[in-house]
C-alpha positions in Angstrom: 0.7 29.8 -14.0 1.9 26.2 -13.7 1.6 23.7 -16.4 0.8 19.9 -16.5 4.6 19.3 -16.9 5.3 21.6 -13.6 2.8 19.8 -11.8 3.8 16.4 -12.9 7.5 17.1 -11.8 6.4 18.5 -8.6 4.2 15.4 -7.7 7.1 13.2 -8.7 9.5 15.0 -6.2 6.8 15.1 -3.6 6.4 11.2 -4.2 10.2 10.6 -3.8 10.2 12.3 -0.6 7.2 10.4 0.7 9.1 7.1 -0.5 12.2 8.0 1.7 10.1 8.5 4.7 7.8 5.7 4.5 8.0 2.3 6.0 10.1 -0.2 4.3 9.3 -3.7 5.7 5.9 -5.1 6.2 6.2 -7.1 9.4 3.7 -10.1 9.0 3.4 -10.9 12.6 2.0 -7.6 13.6 -0.6 -7.3 10.8 -4.0 -8.6 11.9 -5.7 -11.1 9.8 -9.3 -10.4 8.9 -12.4 -12.9 8.4 -14.0 -12.3 5.1 -16.7 -14.0 3.2 -14.6 -14.9 0.1 -11.5 -15.8 2.3 -11.0 -17.8 5.2 -8.7 -14.9 6.4 -6.9 -12.1 4.9 -4.7 -9.2 5.8 -3.6 -6.0 3.9 0.4 -6.0 3.8 1.2 -3.1 1.8 -1.1 -0.2 1.0 -1.3 3.5 1.1 -3.4 3.1 4.2 -0.6 1.5 6.0 2.1 4.0 5.4 3.5 2.7 2.2 3.0 5.2 -0.8 2.2 2.7 -3.7 0.6 4.9 -6.3 -2.5 2.8 -6.1 -1.2 -0.7 -5.8 -1.6 -3.1 -2.6 -0.6 -6.3 -1.4 -3.1 -8.8 0.5 -2.2 -12.0 1.8 -5.2 -14.5 2.2 -6.0 -18.1 2.9 -8.8 -19.3 0.7 -11.1 -22.1 1.9 -11.2 -25.5 -0.1 -14.0 -25.7 -2.4 
């Protein structure tokens, strides 16, 4: 039977392996802009969905309209 500590250590090792296999550079020119109601346009630069293991964080780039 595994303990919380065993699971926590295993998760850390698994995440480290994912980081080593993951993308290292977000290439701005290859990421499409998306029009959104609150932004003139936005793009998701770094996120789990894009192949960057982030432990829940993400990085967006956006143009916000004047006013």
